[in-house]
Backbone as a chain_set.jsonl record, in Angstrom:
{"seq": "MTDRYRRVLWFALAVNVTMFIVEIIAGWRVGSVSLLADAVDFFGDATNYAVSLFVFSLGTLWRSRTAFTKGLMMGAYGLFIIAQTAWAAVHGTVPHAGVMGVVAGVAFIANLAIAVVLYAYREGDADMRSVWLCSRNDAIGNLAVLCAALAVYATDAGWPDLLVAVSMAVLALTSARTVIVHARRELAALRPAGHGHTPT", "coords": {"N": [[86.611, 124.548, 126.329], [89.119, 123.602, 125.699], [89.995, 122.05, 127.93], [88.041, 120.088, 127.807], [88.563, 118.846, 125.337], [91.062, 117.777, 125.885], [90.372, 115.858, 127.82], [88.86, 114.17, 126.235], [90.823, 113.184, 124.519], [92.387, 111.723, 126.349], [90.565, 109.737, 127.065], [90.256, 108.473, 124.56], [92.868, 107.56, 124.204], [93.147, 105.66, 126.312], [91.209, 103.737, 125.582], [92.205, 102.889, 123.092], [94.71, 101.742, 123.745], [93.873, 99.586, 125.319], [92.31, 98.098, 123.452], [94.243, 97.529, 121.553], [95.85, 95.641, 122.878], [93.973, 93.574, 123.226], [93.294, 92.929, 120.538], [95.756, 92.299, 119.303], [96.523, 89.989, 120.595], [94.337, 88.292, 120.017], [94.403, 88.338, 117.203], [96.875, 87.096, 116.536], [96.457, 84.578, 117.676], [94.283, 83.46, 116.262], [95.026, 83.744, 113.651], [94.338, 85.957, 112.0], [94.726, 88.383, 109.617], [93.421, 90.8, 109.228], [92.538, 91.437, 111.804], [95.016, 91.719, 113.048], [95.911, 93.883, 111.581], [94.092, 95.807, 112.428], [94.796, 95.864, 115.103], [97.415, 96.884, 115.029], [96.744, 99.33, 114.034], [95.267, 100.366, 116.185], [97.377, 100.631, 117.997], [98.974, 102.514, 116.687], [97.182, 104.66, 116.706], [96.923, 105.089, 119.443], [99.471, 106.001, 120.009], [99.413, 108.33, 118.478], [97.402, 109.799, 119.828], [98.645, 110.155, 122.281], [100.817, 111.747, 121.515], [99.401, 113.95, 120.573], [98.298, 114.881, 122.962], [100.611, 115.722, 124.19], [101.465, 117.87, 122.589], [99.398, 119.55, 122.843], [99.187, 121.976, 124.271], [101.0, 123.503, 122.965], [102.203, 125.75, 120.367], [100.679, 126.635, 117.164], [102.447, 126.013, 115.09], [104.016, 123.825, 116.023], [101.982, 121.988, 116.422], [101.095, 121.601, 113.809], [103.386, 120.526, 112.653], [103.489, 118.158, 114.095], [101.152, 116.926, 113.203], [101.868, 116.522, 110.543], [103.901, 114.631, 110.861], [102.403, 112.543, 111.979], [100.799, 111.947, 109.817], [102.691, 110.802, 108.106], [103.229, 108.525, 109.627], [100.769, 107.2, 109.501], [100.781, 106.56, 106.793], [102.979, 104.816, 106.714], [101.977, 102.74, 108.26], [99.956, 101.797, 106.554], [101.499, 100.733, 104.433], [102.863, 98.725, 105.82], [100.774, 96.96, 106.484], [99.999, 96.076, 103.959], [102.279, 94.592, 103.256], [102.181, 92.613, 105.258], [99.806, 91.352, 104.594], [100.451, 90.241, 102.123], [102.289, 88.328, 102.95], [100.614, 86.605, 104.46], [98.927, 85.731, 102.426], [100.624, 84.196, 100.851], [101.13, 82.074, 102.582], [98.645, 80.989, 102.933], [96.739, 81.315, 105.081], [93.892, 80.635, 107.103], [91.658, 82.253, 109.04], [89.995, 82.076, 112.327], [86.639, 82.401, 112.188], [84.608, 82.972, 114.101], [85.874, 84.076, 116.425], [87.048, 86.279, 115.222], [84.748, 87.782, 114.538], [83.564, 88.392, 117.058], [85.597, 89.859, 118.413], [85.975, 91.959, 116.601], [83.474, 93.14, 116.757], [83.421, 94.133, 119.4], [85.534, 95.93, 119.163], [84.468, 97.705, 117.302], [82.377, 98.944, 118.745], [83.907, 100.254, 120.669], [85.443, 102.024, 119.083], [83.411, 103.462, 117.866], [82.389, 104.882, 120.01], [84.573, 106.558, 120.528], [84.693, 107.981, 118.111], [82.289, 109.381, 118.204], [82.613, 111.165, 120.388], [84.676, 112.667, 119.382], [83.666, 113.915, 117.185], [82.859, 116.588, 117.122], [85.213, 117.943, 116.755], [86.179, 117.601, 114.243], [86.598, 119.45, 112.207], [88.715, 120.998, 112.943], [92.128, 122.165, 113.462], [95.035, 120.833, 111.664], [96.085, 118.834, 113.331], [93.889, 118.141, 115.02], [92.166, 117.274, 113.027], [93.513, 115.031, 112.062], [93.315, 113.316, 114.241], [90.542, 112.919, 114.337], [90.154, 111.651, 111.837], [91.545, 109.282, 112.264], [89.926, 107.982, 114.198], [87.539, 107.735, 112.771], [88.346, 106.107, 110.614], [89.0, 103.79, 111.998], [86.512, 102.871, 112.993], [85.198, 102.307, 110.57], [86.932, 100.339, 109.645], [86.53, 98.318, 111.564], [83.89, 97.501, 111.029], [84.342, 96.447, 108.511], [85.983, 94.26, 109.157], [84.159, 92.727, 110.569], [82.415, 92.03, 108.477], [84.222, 90.543, 106.984], [84.651, 88.406, 108.704], [82.168, 87.117, 108.607], [82.197, 86.377, 105.904], [84.428, 84.685, 105.813], [83.493, 82.631, 107.424], [81.373, 81.725, 105.832], [82.636, 80.878, 103.479], [84.803, 79.38, 104.223], [87.42, 80.138, 103.738], [90.458, 82.09, 103.407], [90.605, 84.441, 101.958], [88.668, 86.613, 102.275], [89.51, 87.838, 104.644], [92.042, 88.748, 103.927], [91.377, 90.527, 101.889], [89.98, 92.547, 103.256], [92.011, 93.466, 104.921], [93.763, 94.626, 103.036], [92.079, 96.643, 102.108], [91.873, 98.224, 104.407], [94.478, 99.078, 104.558], [94.683, 100.665, 102.258], [92.836, 102.652, 102.928], [94.167, 103.805, 105.081], [96.385, 104.868, 103.749], [95.227, 106.774, 102.008], [94.057, 108.505, 103.868], [96.344, 109.334, 105.164], [97.504, 110.891, 103.186], [95.623, 112.99, 103.087], [95.917, 114.179, 105.645], [98.633, 114.936, 105.576], [98.694, 116.763, 103.437], [96.986, 118.759, 104.453], [98.439, 119.533, 106.729], [100.779, 120.505, 105.552], [99.818, 122.731, 104.229], [99.114, 124.352, 106.389], [101.644, 124.699, 107.522], [102.928, 126.033, 105.449], [101.516, 128.412, 105.48], [102.316, 129.433, 107.883], [105.027, 129.729, 107.644], [107.509, 132.19, 107.163], [107.929, 134.298, 104.264], [110.37, 133.399, 101.85], [111.823, 131.623, 103.375], [112.484, 129.015, 102.689], [111.234, 125.709, 101.865], [108.215, 123.843, 102.602], [108.017, 120.748, 104.537], [108.56, 117.743, 102.69]], "CA": [[86.726, 123.544, 125.272], [90.458, 123.043, 125.766], [89.991, 120.979, 128.926], [87.179, 119.018, 127.324], [89.271, 118.132, 124.283], [92.105, 117.002, 126.541], [89.731, 114.68, 128.423], [88.472, 113.289, 125.129], [92.032, 112.508, 124.06], [92.76, 110.721, 127.353], [89.606, 108.639, 126.89], [90.614, 107.766, 123.326], [94.137, 106.883, 124.445], [92.909, 104.487, 127.148], [90.47, 102.747, 124.789], [93.073, 102.347, 122.047], [95.704, 100.86, 124.362], [93.168, 98.359, 125.711], [91.925, 97.33, 122.268], [95.465, 97.026, 120.925], [96.234, 94.422, 123.58], [92.974, 92.551, 122.921], [93.334, 92.493, 119.136], [97.033, 91.705, 118.938], [96.486, 88.62, 121.109], [93.349, 87.543, 119.246], [94.853, 88.226, 115.822], [97.917, 86.076, 116.433], [95.935, 83.255, 118.058], [93.369, 82.908, 115.254], [95.601, 83.895, 112.322], [93.597, 86.94, 111.214], [95.51, 89.552, 109.219], [92.628, 92.015, 109.421], [92.593, 91.762, 113.229], [96.353, 92.236, 113.305], [95.946, 95.227, 111.001], [93.337, 96.677, 113.321], [95.572, 95.99, 116.332], [98.499, 97.834, 114.755], [96.099, 100.636, 113.902], [94.992, 100.833, 117.549], [98.647, 101.052, 118.592], [99.343, 103.771, 116.056], [96.295, 105.713, 117.183], [97.283, 105.385, 120.832], [100.663, 106.848, 119.921], [98.985, 109.635, 117.977], [96.69, 110.511, 120.881], [99.636, 110.549, 123.279], [101.548, 112.876, 120.941], [98.484, 115.088, 120.545], [98.219, 115.4, 124.323], [101.876, 116.385, 124.492], [101.589, 119.138, 121.869], [98.12, 120.254, 122.943], [99.359, 123.342, 124.77], [102.021, 124.181, 122.184], [101.702, 126.629, 119.328], [100.157, 126.051, 115.928], [103.546, 125.475, 114.294], [104.356, 122.483, 116.505], [100.833, 121.115, 116.182], [101.096, 121.271, 112.386], [104.505, 119.605, 112.438], [103.089, 116.871, 114.648], [100.171, 116.347, 112.28], [102.62, 116.057, 109.379], [104.563, 113.39, 111.268], [101.381, 111.513, 112.13], [100.408, 111.549, 108.469], [103.711, 109.867, 107.647], [103.036, 107.28, 110.367], [99.602, 106.537, 108.924], [101.205, 105.992, 105.528], [103.841, 103.666, 107.007], [101.075, 101.682, 108.712], [99.315, 101.238, 105.37], [102.478, 99.917, 103.72], [103.129, 97.543, 106.648], [99.65, 96.028, 106.365], [100.084, 95.461, 102.635], [103.33, 93.574, 103.332], [101.697, 91.524, 106.103], [98.78, 90.651, 103.823], [101.154, 89.443, 101.121], [102.853, 87.168, 103.66], [99.518, 85.697, 104.786], [98.428, 85.152, 101.173], [101.566, 83.159, 100.442], [101.028, 80.943, 103.503], [97.298, 80.434, 102.878], [96.141, 81.283, 106.42], [92.438, 80.775, 107.229], [91.408, 82.612, 110.442], [88.783, 81.594, 113.004], [85.627, 83.426, 111.924], [83.864, 83.33, 115.31], [86.67, 84.982, 117.25], [87.152, 87.518, 114.446], [83.503, 88.538, 114.644], [83.364, 88.893, 118.418], [86.591, 90.9, 118.7], [85.681, 93.105, 115.746], [82.281, 93.792, 117.295], [83.831, 94.909, 120.575], [86.361, 97.038, 118.675], [83.593, 98.68, 116.654], [81.705, 99.701, 119.805], [84.915, 101.123, 121.273], [85.79, 103.097, 118.154], [82.235, 104.302, 117.66], [82.336, 105.794, 121.156], [85.607, 107.567, 120.322], [84.302, 108.827, 116.982], [81.193, 110.254, 118.635], [83.111, 112.264, 121.233], [85.598, 113.49, 118.606], [82.976, 114.449, 116.011], [82.793, 118.053, 117.191], [86.52, 118.527, 116.471], [86.613, 117.089, 112.933], [86.955, 120.553, 111.313], [89.722, 121.819, 113.602], [93.396, 122.274, 112.752], [95.515, 119.578, 111.077], [96.237, 117.83, 114.377], [92.551, 117.682, 115.382], [91.613, 116.533, 111.888], [94.163, 113.723, 111.995], [92.73, 112.516, 115.31], [89.195, 112.538, 113.891], [90.264, 110.682, 110.757], [91.946, 108.001, 112.846], [88.766, 107.355, 114.834], [86.587, 107.365, 111.713], [88.891, 104.965, 109.888], [88.923, 102.614, 112.851], [85.131, 102.38, 113.009], [84.965, 101.707, 109.263], [87.72, 99.105, 109.605], [85.885, 97.296, 112.391], [82.758, 96.977, 110.26], [84.896, 95.621, 107.444], [86.433, 93.004, 109.751], [82.939, 91.959, 110.843], [81.982, 91.463, 107.196], [85.195, 89.52, 106.62], [84.4, 87.236, 109.542], [81.009, 86.427, 108.032], [82.597, 85.782, 104.634], [85.316, 83.563, 106.119], [82.618, 81.559, 107.915], [80.564, 81.205, 104.728], [83.454, 80.289, 102.412], [85.893, 78.595, 104.806], [88.631, 80.545, 103.033], [91.091, 83.25, 104.034], [90.672, 85.629, 101.101], [87.963, 87.802, 102.773], [90.366, 88.466, 105.655], [93.104, 89.448, 103.205], [90.768, 91.636, 101.154], [89.7, 93.619, 104.212], [93.294, 94.02, 105.361], [94.234, 95.508, 101.971], [91.198, 97.814, 102.104], [92.267, 99.053, 105.543], [95.756, 99.694, 104.209], [94.4, 101.733, 101.294], [92.194, 103.727, 103.683], [95.217, 104.478, 105.847], [97.224, 105.628, 102.828], [94.492, 107.951, 101.537], [93.925, 109.42, 105.005], [97.67, 109.912, 105.386], [97.674, 111.96, 102.197], [94.782, 114.108, 103.501], [96.524, 114.825, 106.804], [99.891, 115.55, 105.165], [98.376, 117.944, 102.629], [96.446, 119.771, 105.366], [99.53, 120.02, 107.568], [101.699, 121.294, 104.726], [99.193, 124.03, 103.986], [99.261, 125.144, 107.613], [103.057, 125.056, 107.671], [103.235, 127.032, 104.437], [100.924, 129.674, 105.906], [103.044, 129.92, 109.051], [106.429, 129.982, 107.323], [107.746, 133.501, 106.534], [108.348, 134.253, 102.867], [111.8, 133.336, 101.624], [112.503, 130.754, 104.356], [112.577, 127.632, 102.242], [110.039, 124.96, 101.511], [107.613, 122.994, 103.63], [108.512, 119.381, 104.448], [108.021, 116.918, 101.614]], "C": [[88.092, 122.859, 125.302], [90.524, 121.87, 126.731], [89.146, 119.794, 128.459], [87.889, 118.189, 126.256], [90.384, 117.274, 124.867], [91.518, 115.743, 127.179], [89.322, 113.676, 127.354], [89.69, 112.51, 124.635], [92.494, 111.446, 125.048], [91.84, 109.51, 127.268], [89.975, 107.798, 125.672], [91.91, 106.982, 123.504], [93.929, 105.594, 125.234], [92.21, 103.375, 126.362], [91.385, 102.097, 123.757], [94.139, 101.413, 122.598], [95.064, 99.529, 124.724], [92.849, 97.492, 124.5], [93.138, 96.822, 121.495], [95.863, 95.694, 121.556], [95.276, 93.28, 123.225], [93.148, 92.016, 121.498], [94.66, 91.864, 118.733], [97.082, 90.258, 119.41], [95.537, 87.769, 120.266], [93.813, 87.321, 117.812], [95.899, 87.142, 115.639], [97.359, 84.687, 116.715], [95.064, 82.642, 116.968], [93.875, 83.094, 113.832], [94.872, 84.872, 111.43], [94.461, 88.16, 110.907], [94.733, 90.841, 109.459], [92.578, 92.411, 110.898], [93.967, 92.315, 113.598], [96.493, 93.66, 112.763], [95.234, 96.213, 111.907], [94.095, 96.904, 114.625], [96.705, 96.998, 116.153], [97.938, 99.244, 114.623], [95.77, 101.221, 115.268], [96.271, 101.339, 118.214], [99.093, 102.397, 118.022], [98.492, 104.929, 116.541], [96.61, 106.097, 118.621], [98.505, 106.295, 120.874], [100.296, 108.253, 119.471], [98.284, 110.452, 119.046], [97.661, 110.996, 121.958], [100.433, 111.763, 122.796], [100.677, 114.128, 120.928], [98.34, 115.714, 121.93], [99.478, 116.189, 124.677], [101.945, 117.762, 123.839], [100.352, 120.015, 122.025], [98.28, 121.707, 123.342], [100.41, 124.123, 123.988], [101.387, 125.015, 121.078], [101.277, 125.883, 118.075], [101.256, 125.415, 115.092], [103.888, 124.058, 114.716], [103.209, 121.508, 116.283], [100.784, 120.693, 114.716], [102.229, 120.311, 112.049], [104.167, 118.21, 112.954], [102.098, 116.169, 113.732], [100.871, 115.792, 111.04], [103.304, 114.722, 109.684], [103.561, 112.247, 111.411], [100.87, 111.038, 110.774], [101.402, 110.551, 107.887], [103.57, 108.514, 108.342], [101.845, 106.495, 109.832], [99.959, 105.879, 107.591], [102.076, 104.754, 105.725], [103.011, 102.472, 107.473], [100.415, 101.002, 107.513], [100.249, 100.321, 104.6], [102.793, 98.636, 104.492], [102.022, 96.503, 106.491], [99.654, 95.346, 105.001], [101.125, 94.349, 102.63], [102.859, 92.364, 104.143], [100.645, 90.694, 105.364], [99.411, 89.752, 102.767], [101.737, 88.185, 101.752], [101.771, 86.14, 103.964], [98.972, 85.009, 103.535], [99.324, 84.014, 100.71], [101.409, 81.902, 101.298], [99.62, 80.358, 103.583], [96.598, 80.323, 104.231], [94.626, 81.473, 106.361], [92.112, 81.047, 108.701], [90.131, 81.992, 110.996], [87.718, 82.683, 112.935], [84.907, 83.891, 113.183], [84.598, 84.336, 116.173], [86.831, 86.328, 116.531], [85.924, 88.398, 114.649], [83.305, 89.164, 116.007], [84.316, 90.051, 118.723], [86.323, 92.153, 117.869], [84.449, 93.864, 116.24], [82.595, 94.662, 118.5], [84.639, 96.135, 120.141], [85.5, 98.117, 118.019], [82.881, 99.551, 117.685], [82.677, 100.701, 120.432], [85.232, 102.309, 120.362], [84.612, 104.017, 117.859], [82.111, 105.316, 118.79], [83.363, 106.911, 120.995], [85.211, 108.537, 119.211], [83.216, 109.819, 117.371], [81.721, 111.439, 119.441], [84.078, 113.176, 120.475], [84.922, 114.215, 117.447], [82.998, 115.986, 115.982], [84.108, 118.711, 116.782], [87.041, 118.153, 115.078], [87.062, 118.201, 111.985], [87.979, 121.49, 111.941], [90.999, 121.916, 112.788], [93.846, 120.891, 112.279], [95.641, 118.472, 112.121], [94.88, 117.269, 114.788], [91.942, 116.833, 114.262], [92.219, 115.145, 111.79], [93.602, 112.778, 113.057], [91.342, 112.02, 114.907], [89.257, 111.473, 112.8], [90.678, 109.309, 111.27], [90.747, 107.272, 113.439], [87.749, 106.909, 113.796], [87.057, 106.133, 110.965], [88.786, 103.684, 110.697], [87.522, 102.025, 112.858], [84.778, 101.698, 111.68], [85.7, 100.37, 109.16], [87.087, 97.989, 110.408], [84.689, 96.674, 111.693], [83.247, 96.058, 109.148], [85.371, 94.276, 107.976], [85.236, 92.122, 110.098], [82.429, 91.284, 109.569], [82.923, 90.348, 106.761], [84.975, 88.249, 107.427], [83.219, 86.427, 109.01], [81.391, 85.716, 106.737], [83.531, 84.587, 104.838], [84.491, 82.362, 106.593], [81.855, 80.898, 106.766], [81.4, 80.448, 103.697], [84.526, 79.328, 102.92], [87.213, 78.866, 104.068], [89.183, 81.825, 103.668], [91.06, 84.519, 103.221], [89.849, 86.823, 101.607], [88.781, 88.571, 103.811], [91.455, 89.294, 104.981], [92.558, 90.673, 102.479], [90.494, 92.821, 102.07], [90.991, 94.27, 104.687], [93.847, 94.995, 104.316], [93.405, 96.788, 101.933], [91.561, 98.773, 103.227], [93.584, 99.771, 105.257], [95.549, 100.862, 103.246], [93.756, 102.931, 101.995], [93.219, 104.517, 104.484], [96.073, 105.356, 104.946], [96.517, 106.89, 102.327], [94.31, 108.973, 102.655], [95.26, 110.097, 105.307], [97.909, 111.068, 104.43], [96.878, 113.206, 102.602], [95.425, 114.9, 104.639], [97.802, 115.56, 106.405], [99.643, 116.822, 104.364], [97.876, 119.082, 103.509], [97.567, 120.38, 106.207], [100.501, 120.89, 106.767], [101.117, 122.669, 104.423], [99.333, 124.93, 105.205], [100.706, 125.6, 107.787], [103.459, 126.131, 106.668], [102.703, 128.405, 104.842], [101.7, 130.295, 107.071], [104.482, 130.306, 108.73], [106.601, 131.357, 106.668], [108.245, 133.348, 105.112], [109.867, 134.234, 102.783], [112.559, 132.453, 102.584], [112.44, 129.298, 103.937], [111.23, 127.028, 101.993], [109.489, 124.221, 102.725], [108.143, 121.591, 103.471], [107.839, 118.641, 103.315], [107.984, 115.48, 102.023]], "O": [[88.208, 121.679, 124.971], [91.052, 120.812, 126.389], [89.501, 118.639, 128.691], [87.817, 116.96, 126.275], [90.623, 116.162, 124.395], [92.114, 114.67, 127.083], [89.43, 112.467, 127.557], [89.595, 111.313, 124.363], [92.946, 110.377, 124.636], [92.299, 108.374, 127.388], [90.003, 106.569, 125.74], [92.032, 105.862, 123.007], [94.472, 104.55, 124.871], [92.582, 102.207, 126.47], [91.342, 100.881, 123.57], [94.442, 100.392, 121.98], [95.637, 98.469, 124.471], [93.09, 96.285, 124.519], [93.058, 95.78, 120.845], [96.174, 94.735, 120.85], [95.709, 92.159, 122.957], [93.15, 90.805, 121.278], [94.675, 90.969, 117.888], [97.617, 89.394, 118.715], [95.886, 86.664, 119.851], [93.635, 86.232, 117.265], [95.822, 86.355, 114.696], [97.749, 83.721, 116.06], [95.098, 81.429, 116.765], [93.22, 82.648, 112.89], [94.785, 84.654, 110.221], [94.878, 88.882, 111.814], [95.312, 91.857, 109.846], [92.575, 93.601, 111.212], [94.07, 93.268, 114.371], [97.105, 94.524, 113.392], [95.715, 97.325, 112.127], [94.05, 97.995, 115.192], [96.93, 97.855, 117.008], [98.561, 100.22, 115.039], [95.961, 102.414, 115.501], [96.254, 102.353, 118.912], [99.526, 103.29, 118.75], [98.989, 106.033, 116.763], [96.572, 107.273, 118.981], [98.57, 107.234, 121.666], [100.797, 109.242, 120.007], [98.526, 111.652, 119.173], [97.523, 112.102, 122.48], [100.692, 112.69, 123.563], [101.145, 115.225, 121.231], [98.267, 116.937, 122.057], [99.413, 117.199, 125.379], [102.425, 118.716, 124.451], [100.259, 121.085, 121.423], [97.589, 122.578, 122.815], [100.686, 125.279, 124.308], [100.171, 124.981, 120.884], [101.482, 124.676, 117.942], [101.03, 124.388, 114.452], [104.036, 123.178, 113.868], [103.436, 120.335, 115.988], [100.463, 119.543, 114.416], [102.052, 119.39, 111.251], [104.513, 117.206, 112.331], [102.193, 114.962, 113.512], [100.513, 114.723, 110.545], [103.284, 113.802, 108.867], [103.839, 111.117, 111.01], [100.547, 109.862, 110.605], [101.009, 109.572, 107.252], [103.768, 107.472, 107.717], [101.901, 105.27, 109.722], [99.498, 104.777, 107.294], [101.938, 103.767, 105.003], [103.305, 101.329, 107.122], [100.326, 99.776, 107.463], [99.839, 99.247, 104.159], [102.97, 97.578, 103.889], [102.297, 95.308, 106.377], [99.343, 94.159, 104.903], [100.889, 93.281, 102.066], [103.109, 91.222, 103.757], [100.606, 89.471, 105.501], [98.954, 88.63, 102.546], [101.688, 87.106, 101.162], [101.973, 84.944, 103.757], [98.598, 83.837, 103.583], [98.839, 82.988, 100.232], [101.54, 80.787, 100.791], [99.419, 79.334, 104.236], [95.928, 79.324, 104.494], [94.131, 82.356, 105.66], [92.275, 80.154, 109.533], [89.304, 81.459, 110.257], [87.861, 83.747, 113.536], [84.622, 85.08, 113.323], [84.02, 85.333, 116.605], [86.757, 87.385, 117.157], [86.038, 89.598, 114.899], [82.924, 90.33, 116.112], [83.897, 91.093, 119.226], [86.43, 93.272, 118.371], [84.392, 95.091, 116.148], [82.104, 95.785, 118.614], [84.459, 97.231, 120.672], [85.776, 99.307, 118.167], [82.794, 100.767, 117.514], [82.318, 101.85, 120.692], [85.284, 103.453, 120.813], [84.795, 105.212, 117.63], [81.768, 106.474, 118.555], [83.073, 108.072, 121.286], [85.368, 109.751, 119.344], [83.223, 110.964, 116.92], [81.324, 112.581, 119.206], [84.283, 114.325, 120.868], [85.551, 115.047, 116.792], [83.141, 116.59, 114.919], [84.131, 119.907, 116.491], [88.214, 118.369, 114.775], [87.826, 117.94, 111.055], [88.104, 122.643, 111.526], [90.972, 121.769, 111.566], [93.137, 119.902, 112.464], [95.342, 117.312, 111.84], [94.725, 116.052, 114.895], [91.294, 115.816, 114.513], [91.52, 114.183, 111.469], [93.434, 111.585, 112.806], [91.007, 110.853, 115.108], [88.5, 110.503, 112.834], [90.211, 108.288, 110.765], [90.57, 106.076, 113.207], [87.16, 105.835, 113.919], [86.274, 105.219, 110.708], [88.516, 102.616, 110.148], [87.36, 100.81, 112.743], [84.139, 100.645, 111.666], [85.155, 99.392, 108.65], [87.101, 96.834, 109.983], [84.492, 95.461, 111.754], [82.642, 95.021, 108.876], [85.183, 93.254, 107.317], [85.296, 90.903, 109.937], [82.057, 90.111, 109.585], [82.481, 89.328, 106.232], [85.097, 87.144, 106.899], [83.268, 85.198, 108.97], [80.963, 84.587, 106.496], [83.436, 83.593, 104.118], [84.759, 81.223, 106.21], [81.707, 79.676, 106.726], [80.922, 79.48, 103.105], [85.09, 78.554, 102.146], [88.003, 77.957, 103.812], [88.471, 82.543, 104.37], [91.442, 85.578, 103.719], [90.27, 87.961, 101.399], [88.748, 89.801, 103.853], [91.754, 90.408, 105.413], [93.195, 91.726, 102.456], [90.749, 93.968, 101.702], [91.056, 95.49, 104.839], [94.343, 96.066, 104.668], [93.943, 97.88, 101.751], [91.562, 99.989, 103.035], [93.781, 100.917, 105.66], [96.162, 101.918, 103.399], [94.083, 104.08, 101.699], [93.152, 105.744, 104.558], [96.448, 106.464, 105.332], [97.133, 107.951, 102.232], [94.398, 110.177, 102.414], [95.306, 111.275, 105.661], [98.452, 112.103, 104.818], [97.368, 114.329, 102.487], [95.473, 116.129, 104.604], [98.03, 116.685, 106.848], [100.302, 117.839, 104.584], [98.284, 120.231, 103.339], [97.634, 121.598, 106.375], [100.985, 121.904, 107.27], [101.847, 123.658, 104.368], [99.63, 126.118, 105.081], [100.963, 126.747, 108.154], [104.234, 127.032, 106.991], [103.339, 129.428, 104.59], [101.738, 131.515, 107.227], [105.092, 131.105, 109.441], [105.9, 131.659, 105.702], [108.917, 132.368, 104.792], [110.561, 134.934, 103.52], [113.789, 132.498, 102.63], [112.349, 128.423, 104.798], [110.216, 127.721, 101.916], [110.18, 124.004, 103.721], [108.664, 121.244, 102.412], [106.671, 118.887, 103.013], [107.559, 114.627, 101.244]]}, "num_chains": 1, "name": "protein.A"}
């Protein structure tokens, strides 16, 4: 199972790097905040998968510490997207609905494939759980971007794009809390009595 999980992480890493490049280019060209949010999410996930591969053979303590750090990164991503959405709202950007839909559709297929291969590891330790949550959130986010593209096309307005971006940010923040809480519990269980507190 160890070798299989490592192969799954390499697959997820390759897909996320590829989709980051695709979405960051498309997002900037068509002015879509939700695509940019998804692109940043792909980059963050690629980083997370790379870190997970690095700590894969290490002990539980390091894996829990890594999960805690990844939870903080997920939270920072959520705050960044909220700031980016506020900027787009002020400037009144209206993205190209057609490009949004096509790119989001490709991203959904990619993330669905990752979520399927990671499903068996969703109840593992904090690090495995964080990886699963990232893939699940991405698939949900892609569907939301698809819906936003349809709404932008129907209304010729940018608010659906902004609404989805905010929703993705909230999802990232709630998932970050889940991962951090799980990691802190593992760290508390591993820390000997009388040796201070877990990270806050």
